[in-house]
Every structure is written in C-alpha cells, then in structure tokens.
HTML snippet that shows the backbone in 3Dmol.js (N, CA, C, O; Angstrom):
<script src="https://3Dmol.org/build/3Dmol-min.js"></script>
<div id="view" style="width:600px;height:400px;position:relative"></div>
<script>
const pdb = `
ATOM      1  N   MET A   1      30.728 -31.542 137.247  1.00  0.00           N
ATOM      2  CA  MET A   1      30.898 -32.962 136.996  1.00  0.00           C
ATOM      3  C   MET A   1      30.726 -33.191 135.490  1.00  0.00           C
ATOM      4  O   MET A   1      29.761 -32.722 134.886  1.00  0.00           O
ATOM      5  N   SER A   2      31.675 -33.917 134.898  1.00  0.00           N
ATOM      6  CA  SER A   2      31.595 -34.192 133.464  1.00  0.00           C
ATOM      7  C   SER A   2      30.490 -35.208 133.175  1.00  0.00           C
ATOM      8  O   SER A   2      30.024 -35.916 134.068  1.00  0.00           O
ATOM      9  N   ALA A   3      30.091 -35.261 131.926  1.00  0.00           N
ATOM     10  CA  ALA A   3      29.060 -36.214 131.519  1.00  0.00           C
ATOM     11  C   ALA A   3      29.524 -37.650 131.737  1.00  0.00           C
ATOM     12  O   ALA A   3      28.728 -38.513 132.107  1.00  0.00           O
ATOM     13  N   VAL A   4      30.811 -37.906 131.508  1.00  0.00           N
ATOM     14  CA  VAL A   4      31.351 -39.255 131.725  1.00  0.00           C
ATOM     15  C   VAL A   4      31.281 -39.614 133.206  1.00  0.00           C
ATOM     16  O   VAL A   4      30.908 -40.734 133.555  1.00  0.00           O
ATOM     17  N   GLN A   5      31.633 -38.682 134.068  1.00  0.00           N
ATOM     18  CA  GLN A   5      31.575 -38.945 135.502  1.00  0.00           C
ATOM     19  C   GLN A   5      30.135 -39.181 135.950  1.00  0.00           C
ATOM     20  O   GLN A   5      29.880 -40.059 136.774  1.00  0.00           O
ATOM     21  N   GLU A   6      29.210 -38.421 135.425  1.00  0.00           N
ATOM     22  CA  GLU A   6      27.793 -38.629 135.756  1.00  0.00           C
ATOM     23  C   GLU A   6      27.333 -40.018 135.326  1.00  0.00           C
ATOM     24  O   GLU A   6      26.632 -40.703 136.070  1.00  0.00           O
ATOM     25  N   LYS A   7      27.728 -40.430 134.124  1.00  0.00           N
ATOM     26  CA  LYS A   7      27.351 -41.747 133.620  1.00  0.00           C
ATOM     27  C   LYS A   7      27.968 -42.842 134.483  1.00  0.00           C
ATOM     28  O   LYS A   7      27.287 -43.802 134.845  1.00  0.00           O
ATOM     29  N   LEU A   8      29.248 -42.707 134.816  1.00  0.00           N
ATOM     30  CA  LEU A   8      29.925 -43.693 135.647  1.00  0.00           C
ATOM     31  C   LEU A   8      29.276 -43.773 137.026  1.00  0.00           C
ATOM     32  O   LEU A   8      29.067 -44.867 137.550  1.00  0.00           O
ATOM     33  N   THR A   9      28.962 -42.642 137.604  1.00  0.00           N
ATOM     34  CA  THR A   9      28.283 -42.614 138.901  1.00  0.00           C
ATOM     35  C   THR A   9      26.941 -43.335 138.808  1.00  0.00           C
ATOM     36  O   THR A   9      26.592 -44.133 139.677  1.00  0.00           O
ATOM     37  N   GLY A  10      26.205 -43.048 137.756  1.00  0.00           N
ATOM     38  CA  GLY A  10      24.921 -43.708 137.555  1.00  0.00           C
ATOM     39  C   GLY A  10      25.052 -45.218 137.433  1.00  0.00           C
ATOM     40  O   GLY A  10      24.224 -45.957 137.966  1.00  0.00           O
ATOM     41  N   LEU A  11      26.084 -45.681 136.738  1.00  0.00           N
ATOM     42  CA  LEU A  11      26.316 -47.116 136.591  1.00  0.00           C
ATOM     43  C   LEU A  11      26.687 -47.759 137.925  1.00  0.00           C
ATOM     44  O   LEU A  11      26.226 -48.855 138.242  1.00  0.00           O
ATOM     45  N   LEU A  12      27.512 -47.082 138.692  1.00  0.00           N
ATOM     46  CA  LEU A  12      27.893 -47.609 140.011  1.00  0.00           C
ATOM     47  C   LEU A  12      26.667 -47.758 140.909  1.00  0.00           C
ATOM     48  O   LEU A  12      26.537 -48.741 141.639  1.00  0.00           O
ATOM     49  N   VAL A  13      25.782 -46.787 140.848  1.00  0.00           N
ATOM     50  CA  VAL A  13      24.572 -46.813 141.677  1.00  0.00           C
ATOM     51  C   VAL A  13      23.591 -47.867 141.174  1.00  0.00           C
ATOM     52  O   VAL A  13      23.148 -48.722 141.941  1.00  0.00           O
ATOM     53  N   SER A  14      23.254 -47.808 139.894  1.00  0.00           N
ATOM     54  CA  SER A  14      22.195 -48.680 139.372  1.00  0.00           C
ATOM     55  C   SER A  14      22.621 -50.128 139.175  1.00  0.00           C
ATOM     56  O   SER A  14      21.823 -51.043 139.382  1.00  0.00           O
ATOM     57  N   GLU A  15      23.854 -50.342 138.782  1.00  0.00           N
ATOM     58  CA  GLU A  15      24.297 -51.704 138.462  1.00  0.00           C
ATOM     59  C   GLU A  15      24.963 -52.418 139.636  1.00  0.00           C
ATOM     60  O   GLU A  15      24.855 -53.638 139.764  1.00  0.00           O
ATOM     61  N   LEU A  16      25.653 -51.660 140.495  1.00  0.00           N
ATOM     62  CA  LEU A  16      26.399 -52.291 141.582  1.00  0.00           C
ATOM     63  C   LEU A  16      25.900 -51.917 142.968  1.00  0.00           C
ATOM     64  O   LEU A  16      26.425 -52.412 143.966  1.00  0.00           O
ATOM     65  N   GLY A  17      24.901 -51.055 143.047  1.00  0.00           N
ATOM     66  CA  GLY A  17      24.298 -50.725 144.325  1.00  0.00           C
ATOM     67  C   GLY A  17      25.142 -49.868 145.247  1.00  0.00           C
ATOM     68  O   GLY A  17      24.940 -49.873 146.462  1.00  0.00           O
ATOM     69  N   VAL A  18      26.089 -49.129 144.679  1.00  0.00           N
ATOM     70  CA  VAL A  18      26.914 -48.236 145.501  1.00  0.00           C
ATOM     71  C   VAL A  18      26.074 -47.007 145.854  1.00  0.00           C
ATOM     72  O   VAL A  18      25.457 -46.416 144.968  1.00  0.00           O
ATOM     73  N   PRO A  19      26.040 -46.612 147.126  1.00  0.00           N
ATOM     74  CA  PRO A  19      25.283 -45.411 147.501  1.00  0.00           C
ATOM     75  C   PRO A  19      25.862 -44.164 146.823  1.00  0.00           C
ATOM     76  O   PRO A  19      27.066 -43.918 146.895  1.00  0.00           O
ATOM     77  N   ALA A  20      25.018 -43.395 146.176  1.00  0.00           N
ATOM     78  CA  ALA A  20      25.462 -42.211 145.443  1.00  0.00           C
ATOM     79  C   ALA A  20      26.233 -41.232 146.324  1.00  0.00           C
ATOM     80  O   ALA A  20      27.164 -40.578 145.854  1.00  0.00           O
ATOM     81  N   ALA A  21      25.861 -41.128 147.572  1.00  0.00           N
ATOM     82  CA  ALA A  21      26.509 -40.184 148.484  1.00  0.00           C
ATOM     83  C   ALA A  21      27.979 -40.529 148.737  1.00  0.00           C
ATOM     84  O   ALA A  21      28.756 -39.655 149.122  1.00  0.00           O
ATOM     85  N   LYS A  22      28.366 -41.780 148.527  1.00  0.00           N
ATOM     86  CA  LYS A  22      29.755 -42.193 148.756  1.00  0.00           C
ATOM     87  C   LYS A  22      30.665 -41.917 147.561  1.00  0.00           C
ATOM     88  O   LYS A  22      31.888 -41.907 147.702  1.00  0.00           O
ATOM     89  N   ILE A  23      30.072 -41.692 146.385  1.00  0.00           N
ATOM     90  CA  ILE A  23      30.861 -41.587 145.158  1.00  0.00           C
ATOM     91  C   ILE A  23      31.348 -40.162 144.963  1.00  0.00           C
ATOM     92  O   ILE A  23      30.557 -39.227 144.840  1.00  0.00           O
ATOM     93  N   GLU A  24      32.664 -40.018 144.937  1.00  0.00           N
ATOM     94  CA  GLU A  24      33.297 -38.740 144.655  1.00  0.00           C
ATOM     95  C   GLU A  24      34.526 -39.028 143.794  1.00  0.00           C
ATOM     96  O   GLU A  24      35.015 -40.158 143.794  1.00  0.00           O
ATOM     97  N   PRO A  25      35.033 -38.048 143.068  1.00  0.00           N
ATOM     98  CA  PRO A  25      36.108 -38.300 142.118  1.00  0.00           C
ATOM     99  C   PRO A  25      37.351 -38.991 142.705  1.00  0.00           C
ATOM    100  O   PRO A  25      37.923 -39.875 142.068  1.00  0.00           O
ATOM    101  N   GLY A  26      37.759 -38.602 143.884  1.00  0.00           N
ATOM    102  CA  GLY A  26      38.999 -39.125 144.454  1.00  0.00           C
ATOM    103  C   GLY A  26      38.882 -40.441 145.189  1.00  0.00           C
ATOM    104  O   GLY A  26      39.883 -40.939 145.704  1.00  0.00           O
ATOM    105  N   ILE A  27      37.697 -41.024 145.258  1.00  0.00           N
ATOM    106  CA  ILE A  27      37.535 -42.265 146.007  1.00  0.00           C
ATOM    107  C   ILE A  27      37.938 -43.458 145.150  1.00  0.00           C
ATOM    108  O   ILE A  27      37.623 -43.520 143.962  1.00  0.00           O
ATOM    109  N   SER A  28      38.634 -44.397 145.764  1.00  0.00           N
ATOM    110  CA  SER A  28      39.048 -45.602 145.038  1.00  0.00           C
ATOM    111  C   SER A  28      37.945 -46.648 145.109  1.00  0.00           C
ATOM    112  O   SER A  28      37.064 -46.594 145.967  1.00  0.00           O
ATOM    113  N   TYR A  29      38.016 -47.595 144.191  1.00  0.00           N
ATOM    114  CA  TYR A  29      37.035 -48.680 144.207  1.00  0.00           C
ATOM    115  C   TYR A  29      37.218 -49.542 145.447  1.00  0.00           C
ATOM    116  O   TYR A  29      36.264 -50.132 145.955  1.00  0.00           O
ATOM    117  N   LYS A  30      38.441 -49.605 145.922  1.00  0.00           N
ATOM    118  CA  LYS A  30      38.718 -50.332 147.169  1.00  0.00           C
ATOM    119  C   LYS A  30      37.951 -49.677 148.322  1.00  0.00           C
ATOM    120  O   LYS A  30      37.355 -50.367 149.148  1.00  0.00           O
ATOM    121  N   ASP A  31      37.972 -48.342 148.370  1.00  0.00           N
ATOM    122  CA  ASP A  31      37.257 -47.620 149.426  1.00  0.00           C
ATOM    123  C   ASP A  31      35.739 -47.709 149.274  1.00  0.00           C
ATOM    124  O   ASP A  31      34.997 -47.487 150.231  1.00  0.00           O
ATOM    125  N   LEU A  32      35.288 -48.035 148.065  1.00  0.00           N
ATOM    126  CA  LEU A  32      33.849 -48.258 147.846  1.00  0.00           C
ATOM    127  C   LEU A  32      33.466 -49.705 148.139  1.00  0.00           C
ATOM    128  O   LEU A  32      32.316 -50.105 147.957  1.00  0.00           O
ATOM    129  N   ALA A  33      34.450 -50.485 148.596  1.00  0.00           N
ATOM    130  CA  ALA A  33      34.259 -51.896 148.972  1.00  0.00           C
ATOM    131  C   ALA A  33      33.849 -52.780 147.791  1.00  0.00           C
ATOM    132  O   ALA A  33      33.081 -53.729 147.947  1.00  0.00           O
ATOM    133  N   LEU A  34      34.374 -52.449 146.606  1.00  0.00           N
ATOM    134  CA  LEU A  34      34.112 -53.287 145.438  1.00  0.00           C
ATOM    135  C   LEU A  34      35.223 -54.327 145.318  1.00  0.00           C
ATOM    136  O   LEU A  34      36.404 -53.983 145.259  1.00  0.00           O
ATOM    137  N   ASP A  35      34.836 -55.592 145.282  1.00  0.00           N
ATOM    138  CA  ASP A  35      35.831 -56.658 145.158  1.00  0.00           C
ATOM    139  C   ASP A  35      36.197 -56.865 143.690  1.00  0.00           C
ATOM    140  O   ASP A  35      35.661 -56.192 142.809  1.00  0.00           O
ATOM    141  N   SER A  36      37.109 -57.795 143.435  1.00  0.00           N
ATOM    142  CA  SER A  36      37.613 -57.997 142.084  1.00  0.00           C
ATOM    143  C   SER A  36      36.515 -58.432 141.113  1.00  0.00           C
ATOM    144  O   SER A  36      36.530 -58.032 139.949  1.00  0.00           O
ATOM    145  N   LEU A  37      35.575 -59.235 141.572  1.00  0.00           N
ATOM    146  CA  LEU A  37      34.480 -59.646 140.688  1.00  0.00           C
ATOM    147  C   LEU A  37      33.586 -58.463 140.320  1.00  0.00           C
ATOM    148  O   LEU A  37      33.143 -58.346 139.177  1.00  0.00           O
ATOM    149  N   ALA A  38      33.324 -57.594 141.282  1.00  0.00           N
ATOM    150  CA  ALA A  38      32.520 -56.398 141.004  1.00  0.00           C
ATOM    151  C   ALA A  38      33.245 -55.487 140.013  1.00  0.00           C
ATOM    152  O   ALA A  38      32.608 -54.860 139.166  1.00  0.00           O
ATOM    153  N   LEU A  39      34.566 -55.414 140.115  1.00  0.00           N
ATOM    154  CA  LEU A  39      35.332 -54.567 139.206  1.00  0.00           C
ATOM    155  C   LEU A  39      35.342 -55.133 137.792  1.00  0.00           C
ATOM    156  O   LEU A  39      35.313 -54.377 136.821  1.00  0.00           O
ATOM    157  N   ILE A  40      35.383 -56.449 137.670  1.00  0.00           N
ATOM    158  CA  ILE A  40      35.288 -57.077 136.345  1.00  0.00           C
ATOM    159  C   ILE A  40      33.914 -56.775 135.745  1.00  0.00           C
ATOM    160  O   ILE A  40      33.800 -56.433 134.568  1.00  0.00           O
ATOM    161  N   GLU A  41      32.877 -56.905 136.570  1.00  0.00           N
ATOM    162  CA  GLU A  41      31.527 -56.601 136.111  1.00  0.00           C
ATOM    163  C   GLU A  41      31.412 -55.132 135.693  1.00  0.00           C
ATOM    164  O   GLU A  41      30.811 -54.820 134.665  1.00  0.00           O
ATOM    165  N   LEU A  42      31.990 -54.234 136.495  1.00  0.00           N
ATOM    166  CA  LEU A  42      31.947 -52.811 136.175  1.00  0.00           C
ATOM    167  C   LEU A  42      32.667 -52.539 134.855  1.00  0.00           C
ATOM    168  O   LEU A  42      32.186 -51.754 134.038  1.00  0.00           O
ATOM    169  N   THR A  43      33.803 -53.175 134.645  1.00  0.00           N
ATOM    170  CA  THR A  43      34.543 -53.001 133.393  1.00  0.00           C
ATOM    171  C   THR A  43      33.683 -53.415 132.201  1.00  0.00           C
ATOM    172  O   THR A  43      33.629 -52.708 131.195  1.00  0.00           O
ATOM    173  N   MET A  44      33.018 -54.553 132.314  1.00  0.00           N
ATOM    174  CA  MET A  44      32.159 -55.034 131.228  1.00  0.00           C
ATOM    175  C   MET A  44      31.001 -54.071 130.980  1.00  0.00           C
ATOM    176  O   MET A  44      30.640 -53.817 129.831  1.00  0.00           O
ATOM    177  N   ILE A  45      30.421 -53.539 132.042  1.00  0.00           N
ATOM    178  CA  ILE A  45      29.312 -52.597 131.924  1.00  0.00           C
ATOM    179  C   ILE A  45      29.789 -51.309 131.244  1.00  0.00           C
ATOM    180  O   ILE A  45      29.129 -50.804 130.336  1.00  0.00           O
ATOM    181  N   ILE A  46      30.926 -50.782 131.680  1.00  0.00           N
ATOM    182  CA  ILE A  46      31.474 -49.560 131.081  1.00  0.00           C
ATOM    183  C   ILE A  46      31.728 -49.780 129.591  1.00  0.00           C
ATOM    184  O   ILE A  46      31.360 -48.944 128.766  1.00  0.00           O
ATOM    185  N   ASN A  47      32.355 -50.902 129.250  1.00  0.00           N
ATOM    186  CA  ASN A  47      32.646 -51.193 127.843  1.00  0.00           C
ATOM    187  C   ASN A  47      31.366 -51.249 127.016  1.00  0.00           C
ATOM    188  O   ASN A  47      31.309 -50.707 125.912  1.00  0.00           O
ATOM    189  N   ARG A  48      30.351 -51.900 127.550  1.00  0.00           N
ATOM    190  CA  ARG A  48      29.081 -52.039 126.835  1.00  0.00           C
ATOM    191  C   ARG A  48      28.346 -50.700 126.723  1.00  0.00           C
ATOM    192  O   ARG A  48      27.884 -50.330 125.644  1.00  0.00           O
ATOM    193  N   GLU A  49      28.245 -49.991 127.823  1.00  0.00           N
ATOM    194  CA  GLU A  49      27.441 -48.767 127.861  1.00  0.00           C
ATOM    195  C   GLU A  49      28.114 -47.574 127.183  1.00  0.00           C
ATOM    196  O   GLU A  49      27.436 -46.715 126.620  1.00  0.00           O
ATOM    197  N   LEU A  50      29.452 -47.520 127.236  1.00  0.00           N
ATOM    198  CA  LEU A  50      30.147 -46.350 126.700  1.00  0.00           C
ATOM    199  C   LEU A  50      30.939 -46.650 125.437  1.00  0.00           C
ATOM    200  O   LEU A  50      31.530 -45.747 124.846  1.00  0.00           O
ATOM    201  N   GLY A  51      30.955 -47.906 125.022  1.00  0.00           N
ATOM    202  CA  GLY A  51      31.630 -48.257 123.778  1.00  0.00           C
ATOM    203  C   GLY A  51      33.137 -48.111 123.817  1.00  0.00           C
ATOM    204  O   GLY A  51      33.760 -47.767 122.812  1.00  0.00           O
ATOM    205  N   VAL A  52      33.722 -48.369 124.970  1.00  0.00           N
ATOM    206  CA  VAL A  52      35.176 -48.317 125.101  1.00  0.00           C
ATOM    207  C   VAL A  52      35.723 -49.730 125.229  1.00  0.00           C
ATOM    208  O   VAL A  52      34.967 -50.701 125.239  1.00  0.00           O
ATOM    209  N   ASP A  53      37.038 -49.834 125.324  1.00  0.00           N
ATOM    210  CA  ASP A  53      37.667 -51.142 125.430  1.00  0.00           C
ATOM    211  C   ASP A  53      38.666 -51.135 126.582  1.00  0.00           C
ATOM    212  O   ASP A  53      39.878 -51.129 126.368  1.00  0.00           O
ATOM    213  N   LEU A  54      38.141 -51.136 127.807  1.00  0.00           N
ATOM    214  CA  LEU A  54      39.001 -51.213 128.990  1.00  0.00           C
ATOM    215  C   LEU A  54      39.246 -52.683 129.302  1.00  0.00           C
ATOM    216  O   LEU A  54      38.368 -53.522 129.100  1.00  0.00           O
ATOM    217  N   THR A  55      40.443 -52.991 129.796  1.00  0.00           N
ATOM    218  CA  THR A  55      40.754 -54.372 130.171  1.00  0.00           C
ATOM    219  C   THR A  55      40.314 -54.626 131.606  1.00  0.00           C
ATOM    220  O   THR A  55      40.138 -53.698 132.395  1.00  0.00           O
ATOM    221  N   ASP A  56      40.139 -55.919 131.929  1.00  0.00           N
ATOM    222  CA  ASP A  56      39.647 -56.301 133.251  1.00  0.00           C
ATOM    223  C   ASP A  56      40.525 -55.824 134.402  1.00  0.00           C
ATOM    224  O   ASP A  56      40.022 -55.594 135.502  1.00  0.00           O
ATOM    225  N   ASP A  57      41.814 -55.673 134.171  1.00  0.00           N
ATOM    226  CA  ASP A  57      42.726 -55.319 135.262  1.00  0.00           C
ATOM    227  C   ASP A  57      42.886 -53.814 135.459  1.00  0.00           C
ATOM    228  O   ASP A  57      43.555 -53.392 136.402  1.00  0.00           O
ATOM    229  N   ILE A  58      42.299 -53.009 134.607  1.00  0.00           N
ATOM    230  CA  ILE A  58      42.516 -51.567 134.648  1.00  0.00           C
ATOM    231  C   ILE A  58      41.938 -50.901 135.899  1.00  0.00           C
ATOM    232  O   ILE A  58      42.438 -49.858 136.321  1.00  0.00           O
ATOM    233  N   LEU A  59      40.913 -51.473 136.489  1.00  0.00           N
ATOM    234  CA  LEU A  59      40.269 -50.859 137.655  1.00  0.00           C
ATOM    235  C   LEU A  59      40.757 -51.434 138.980  1.00  0.00           C
ATOM    236  O   LEU A  59      40.199 -51.112 140.029  1.00  0.00           O
ATOM    237  N   GLN A  60      41.764 -52.257 138.956  1.00  0.00           N
ATOM    238  CA  GLN A  60      42.269 -52.885 140.176  1.00  0.00           C
ATOM    239  C   GLN A  60      43.109 -51.905 141.002  1.00  0.00           C
ATOM    240  O   GLN A  60      43.457 -50.822 140.532  1.00  0.00           O
ATOM    241  N   GLY A  61      43.424 -52.295 142.218  1.00  0.00           N
ATOM    242  CA  GLY A  61      44.304 -51.509 143.087  1.00  0.00           C
ATOM    243  C   GLY A  61      43.651 -50.251 143.598  1.00  0.00           C
ATOM    244  O   GLY A  61      42.509 -50.261 144.059  1.00  0.00           O
ATOM    245  N   GLU A  62      44.387 -49.175 143.511  1.00  0.00           N
ATOM    246  CA  GLU A  62      43.933 -47.895 144.060  1.00  0.00           C
ATOM    247  C   GLU A  62      43.308 -46.993 142.996  1.00  0.00           C
ATOM    248  O   GLU A  62      43.284 -45.774 143.164  1.00  0.00           O
ATOM    249  N   THR A  63      42.811 -47.562 141.927  1.00  0.00           N
ATOM    250  CA  THR A  63      42.187 -46.775 140.870  1.00  0.00           C
ATOM    251  C   THR A  63      40.981 -46.021 141.433  1.00  0.00           C
ATOM    252  O   THR A  63      40.167 -46.582 142.167  1.00  0.00           O
ATOM    253  N   THR A  64      40.885 -44.746 141.075  1.00  0.00           N
ATOM    254  CA  THR A  64      39.782 -43.912 141.560  1.00  0.00           C
ATOM    255  C   THR A  64      38.735 -43.701 140.464  1.00  0.00           C
ATOM    256  O   THR A  64      38.950 -44.034 139.298  1.00  0.00           O
ATOM    257  N   VAL A  65      37.624 -43.152 140.866  1.00  0.00           N
ATOM    258  CA  VAL A  65      36.582 -42.788 139.909  1.00  0.00           C
ATOM    259  C   VAL A  65      37.150 -41.786 138.902  1.00  0.00           C
ATOM    260  O   VAL A  65      36.892 -41.903 137.704  1.00  0.00           O
ATOM    261  N   ALA A  66      37.915 -40.810 139.370  1.00  0.00           N
ATOM    262  CA  ALA A  66      38.511 -39.805 138.482  1.00  0.00           C
ATOM    263  C   ALA A  66      39.478 -40.453 137.490  1.00  0.00           C
ATOM    264  O   ALA A  66      39.520 -40.058 136.325  1.00  0.00           O
ATOM    265  N   ASP A  67      40.257 -41.445 137.938  1.00  0.00           N
ATOM    266  CA  ASP A  67      41.167 -42.166 137.039  1.00  0.00           C
ATOM    267  C   ASP A  67      40.387 -42.831 135.916  1.00  0.00           C
ATOM    268  O   ASP A  67      40.792 -42.791 134.754  1.00  0.00           O
ATOM    269  N   THR A  68      39.265 -43.441 136.273  1.00  0.00           N
ATOM    270  CA  THR A  68      38.448 -44.145 135.294  1.00  0.00           C
ATOM    271  C   THR A  68      37.842 -43.165 134.293  1.00  0.00           C
ATOM    272  O   THR A  68      37.815 -43.439 133.093  1.00  0.00           O
ATOM    273  N   VAL A  69      37.363 -42.039 134.775  1.00  0.00           N
ATOM    274  CA  VAL A  69      36.814 -41.011 133.889  1.00  0.00           C
ATOM    275  C   VAL A  69      37.889 -40.577 132.898  1.00  0.00           C
ATOM    276  O   VAL A  69      37.617 -40.431 131.707  1.00  0.00           O
ATOM    277  N   GLU A  70      39.098 -40.373 133.385  1.00  0.00           N
ATOM    278  CA  GLU A  70      40.209 -39.960 132.525  1.00  0.00           C
ATOM    279  C   GLU A  70      40.508 -41.016 131.454  1.00  0.00           C
ATOM    280  O   GLU A  70      40.740 -40.676 130.294  1.00  0.00           O
ATOM    281  N   LEU A  71      40.503 -42.290 131.842  1.00  0.00           N
ATOM    282  CA  LEU A  71      40.742 -43.380 130.896  1.00  0.00           C
ATOM    283  C   LEU A  71      39.665 -43.428 129.813  1.00  0.00           C
ATOM    284  O   LEU A  71      39.962 -43.629 128.636  1.00  0.00           O
ATOM    285  N   ILE A  72      38.429 -43.242 130.222  1.00  0.00           N
ATOM    286  CA  ILE A  72      37.309 -43.264 129.277  1.00  0.00           C
ATOM    287  C   ILE A  72      37.390 -42.087 128.326  1.00  0.00           C
ATOM    288  O   ILE A  72      37.228 -42.249 127.117  1.00  0.00           O
ATOM    289  N   GLU A  73      37.639 -40.905 128.864  1.00  0.00           N
ATOM    290  CA  GLU A  73      37.724 -39.706 128.033  1.00  0.00           C
ATOM    291  C   GLU A  73      38.919 -39.765 127.089  1.00  0.00           C
ATOM    292  O   GLU A  73      38.871 -39.192 126.001  1.00  0.00           O
ATOM    293  N   ALA A  74      40.000 -40.452 127.491  1.00  0.00           N
ATOM    294  CA  ALA A  74      41.165 -40.619 126.631  1.00  0.00           C
ATOM    295  C   ALA A  74      40.843 -41.428 125.380  1.00  0.00           C
ATOM    296  O   ALA A  74      41.535 -41.336 124.367  1.00  0.00           O
ATOM    297  N   GLN A  75      39.772 -42.225 125.472  1.00  0.00           N
ATOM    298  CA  GLN A  75      39.336 -43.014 124.305  1.00  0.00           C
ATOM    299  C   GLN A  75      38.326 -42.233 123.457  1.00  0.00           C
ATOM    300  O   GLN A  75      37.712 -42.789 122.546  1.00  0.00           O
ATOM    301  N   GLY A  76      38.163 -40.961 123.758  1.00  0.00           N
ATOM    302  CA  GLY A  76      37.322 -40.096 122.948  1.00  0.00           C
ATOM    303  C   GLY A  76      35.860 -40.033 123.342  1.00  0.00           C
ATOM    304  O   GLY A  76      35.055 -39.414 122.645  1.00  0.00           O
ATOM    305  N   VAL A  77      35.507 -40.669 124.452  1.00  0.00           N
ATOM    306  CA  VAL A  77      34.112 -40.676 124.893  1.00  0.00           C
ATOM    307  C   VAL A  77      33.824 -39.429 125.715  1.00  0.00           C
ATOM    308  O   VAL A  77      34.590 -39.068 126.609  1.00  0.00           O
ATOM    309  N   ARG A  78      32.733 -38.791 125.407  1.00  0.00           N
ATOM    310  CA  ARG A  78      32.301 -37.626 126.179  1.00  0.00           C
ATOM    311  C   ARG A  78      30.920 -37.849 126.782  1.00  0.00           C
ATOM    312  O   ARG A  78      30.328 -36.939 127.365  1.00  0.00           O
ATOM    313  N   ALA A  79      30.407 -39.090 126.632  1.00  0.00           N
ATOM    314  CA  ALA A  79      29.077 -39.500 127.128  1.00  0.00           C
ATOM    315  C   ALA A  79      28.087 -38.460 126.722  1.00  0.00           C
ATOM    316  O   ALA A  79      26.901 -38.584 127.026  1.00  0.00           O
TER     317      ALA A  79
END
`;
const viewer = $3Dmol.createViewer("view");
viewer.addModel(pdb, "pdb");
viewer.setStyle({}, {cartoon: {color: "spectrum"}});
viewer.zoomTo();
viewer.render();
</script>
C-alpha cells in the first residue's frame, strides 16, 4: 500500500467514519455509501491535508480509492 493510499484510508476512517475493513483500492465511494456531501467534505480534507487541488466533482460517480490515489500522486504528492 502506498503512503498516499494509507493517508487516504486514514482520512476516510478518522474524518468520515468509514470502517477500515471496507476500504480497498477497487472500492468506489458509492459502494462505501458516501453521499455527495460526504464527497465534498472528503475533497476539502484531501486538499487541506495533502496540499493538492482536487475539484468538488472529481470524486463523484464510480470513482474508486485507487483512482483518487492516482489523481493525488499525479500532482506530485507522495505523502
């Protein structure tokens, strides 16, 4: 597991209350039962904690944890 994925997993658990056992790279936020408001909150948390600039709509739809890690790492973050 990459450092970015570990950080993202930690944020999902600590900030949004997602059970750690449910979080795996291929799972979508929809499958984690996160609604649009939770995804906006997650985007703001990621931007603040990792110093990236993701837009509010980037995590919508079938976006997975692995997709998000890839987006973050594409901005040069290695956590």
